[in-house]
GUFIDREN-422122 format. One record per residue (C-alpha): residue number from 0; x, y, z. Coordinates in steps of 0.2 Angstrom, whole numbers, plus 2048, in hexadecimal, padded with zeros to 3 digits. Last residue first. Layout:
GUFIDREN-422122
[NUM, [X, Y, Z]]
...
***
This chain:
GUFIDREN-422122
[159, [5B8, 20A, 12C]]
[158, [5C3, 205, 13B]]
[157, [5CA, 211, 147]]
[156, [5D8, 20F, 154]]
[155, [5D4, 212, 166]]
[154, [5CD, 223, 16D]]
[153, [5DE, 22D, 172]]
[152, [5E7, 225, 164]]
[151, [5DA, 22D, 158]]
[150, [5E3, 23D, 15C]]
[149, [5D6, 24C, 15A]]
[148, [5DA, 25A, 14E]]
[147, [5CE, 253, 141]]
[146, [5C1, 254, 14E]]
[145, [5C4, 267, 152]]
[144, [5C5, 26B, 13F]]
[143, [5B4, 264, 13A]]
[142, [5AD, 26B, 14B]]
[141, [5B3, 27C, 144]]
[140, [5AE, 279, 131]]
[139, [59B, 276, 135]]
[138, [591, 277, 143]]
[137, [595, 288, 149]]
[136, [589, 28C, 157]]
[135, [583, 29D, 15D]]
[134, [579, 2A4, 151]]
[133, [56C, 299, 148]]
[132, [56E, 28A, 155]]
[131, [56B, 297, 165]]
[130, [573, 294, 174]]
[129, [56C, 29E, 184]]
[128, [55F, 28F, 186]]
[127, [54C, 295, 18A]]
[126, [542, 284, 18F]]
[125, [535, 27F, 183]]
[124, [53E, 26F, 17F]]
[123, [541, 26C, 190]]
[122, [52D, 26E, 194]]
[121, [52A, 262, 185]]
[120, [534, 254, 18C]]
[119, [542, 24F, 17F]]
[118, [542, 23F, 176]]
[117, [551, 235, 16E]]
[116, [54D, 224, 165]]
[115, [558, 216, 167]]
[114, [564, 211, 157]]
[113, [56F, 207, 162]]
[112, [57E, 212, 15F]]
[111, [575, 222, 15D]]
[110, [56C, 21E, 16D]]
[109, [57D, 21C, 176]]
[108, [583, 22B, 171]]
[107, [574, 235, 174]]
[106, [574, 22F, 186]]
[105, [585, 233, 18A]]
[104, [581, 245, 184]]
[103, [572, 245, 18D]]
[102, [57A, 240, 19D]]
[101, [573, 233, 1A5]]
[100, [566, 22D, 1B2]]
[99, [560, 21C, 1AF]]
[98, [54E, 217, 1AE]]
[97, [54B, 203, 1AE]]
[96, [53D, 1F9, 1A5]]
[95, [53A, 1E7, 1AA]]
[94, [52F, 1DB, 19F]]
[93, [53E, 1D5, 196]]
[92, [54C, 1E1, 197]]
[91, [547, 1F4, 193]]
[90, [552, 202, 196]]
[89, [54C, 214, 196]]
[88, [55C, 21F, 198]]
[87, [559, 22E, 1A0]]
[86, [55E, 240, 19D]]
[85, [563, 251, 1A6]]
[84, [567, 261, 19E]]
[83, [572, 26D, 1A8]]
[82, [56E, 280, 1A7]]
[81, [569, 281, 1BA]]
[80, [55C, 273, 1B7]]
[79, [557, 26E, 1A6]]
[78, [54C, 25E, 1A6]]
[77, [547, 24D, 19F]]
[76, [552, 24B, 18F]]
[75, [54A, 23A, 18B]]
[74, [554, 22B, 183]]
[73, [54B, 21B, 17D]]
[72, [548, 209, 17D]]
[71, [55B, 205, 180]]
[70, [55B, 1F3, 181]]
[69, [55F, 1E5, 18C]]
[68, [563, 1D3, 18C]]
[67, [572, 1D4, 198]]
[66, [57E, 1D3, 189]]
[65, [574, 1E0, 17F]]
[64, [576, 1ED, 18D]]
[63, [588, 1E9, 18F]]
[62, [58B, 1EA, 17C]]
[61, [583, 1FA, 17C]]
[60, [58D, 200, 18B]]
[59, [59D, 1FA, 184]]
[58, [59A, 204, 174]]
[57, [595, 214, 17E]]
[56, [5A7, 212, 187]]
[55, [5B2, 20F, 179]]
[54, [5B2, 1FD, 171]]
[53, [5C2, 1F8, 169]]
[52, [5C8, 1FA, 157]]
[51, [5BC, 20A, 157]]
[50, [5AE, 20C, 14B]]
[49, [5AD, 21B, 140]]
[48, [59B, 21C, 139]]
[47, [59B, 22F, 137]]
[46, [58D, 232, 144]]
[45, [593, 225, 14F]]
[44, [5A6, 22D, 14F]]
[43, [59D, 23E, 152]]
[42, [592, 238, 160]]
[41, [5A2, 232, 169]]
[40, [5AC, 241, 165]]
[39, [59F, 24C, 16C]]
[38, [59E, 241, 17C]]
[37, [5B0, 242, 17E]]
[36, [5B1, 254, 17C]]
[35, [5A3, 258, 189]]
[34, [592, 25F, 184]]
[33, [588, 26E, 182]]
[32, [576, 26C, 17D]]
[31, [56D, 273, 16F]]
[30, [55A, 26F, 16D]]
[29, [552, 272, 15D]]
[28, [540, 276, 157]]
[27, [53D, 272, 145]]
[26, [530, 266, 145]]
[25, [52C, 253, 143]]
[24, [53D, 24A, 148]]
[23, [53F, 25A, 155]]
[22, [552, 25F, 152]]
[21, [560, 25B, 15E]]
[20, [570, 267, 15E]]
[19, [57F, 25F, 167]]
[18, [58B, 26B, 16D]]
[17, [59E, 26B, 16F]]
[16, [5A5, 279, 179]]
[15, [5B0, 288, 172]]
[14, [5A9, 295, 180]]
[13, [5A0, 2A1, 175]]
[12, [5A4, 297, 165]]
[11, [598, 289, 169]]
[10, [5A0, 27B, 15F]]
[9, [594, 270, 155]]
[8, [58B, 25F, 153]]
[7, [57D, 25D, 149]]
[6, [56B, 259, 146]]
[5, [56B, 24B, 153]]
[4, [558, 244, 153]]
[3, [54A, 249, 15F]]
[2, [539, 242, 163]]
[1, [52E, 24E, 16D]]
[0, [527, 249, 17F]]
***
């Protein structure tokens, strides 16, 4: 498994879908994953340090895990099937370890909130993907404009 970090968020210009780009912690390889708008917003909020007045879904999951004595040990992007990525949350509680099936986007949003490491299996990282971060992803102004256009009332009030 290869440890990754969130390199950036962007918009895939081909279909105007948000994309999160993971990059090797100790390397140059990247993995772009198309994600939904709510998950992109949750990831962007955490990366930008915005704290909602009331907990959003990923914040709620973080609080539930901690309240039950668990911790997110790591996130693993496990496979790609039919152009869909799959992930697992590896949760530790006392001497028990639980693997929970999850979407990569939700897994990443949660991992950012609890500072858990993100891993990708080598086989997934080596899989050919149609999107290329050098040519197909606009990580800058397009995403910024998109996020600025969101109504904060849709997600709760923000505190800085």
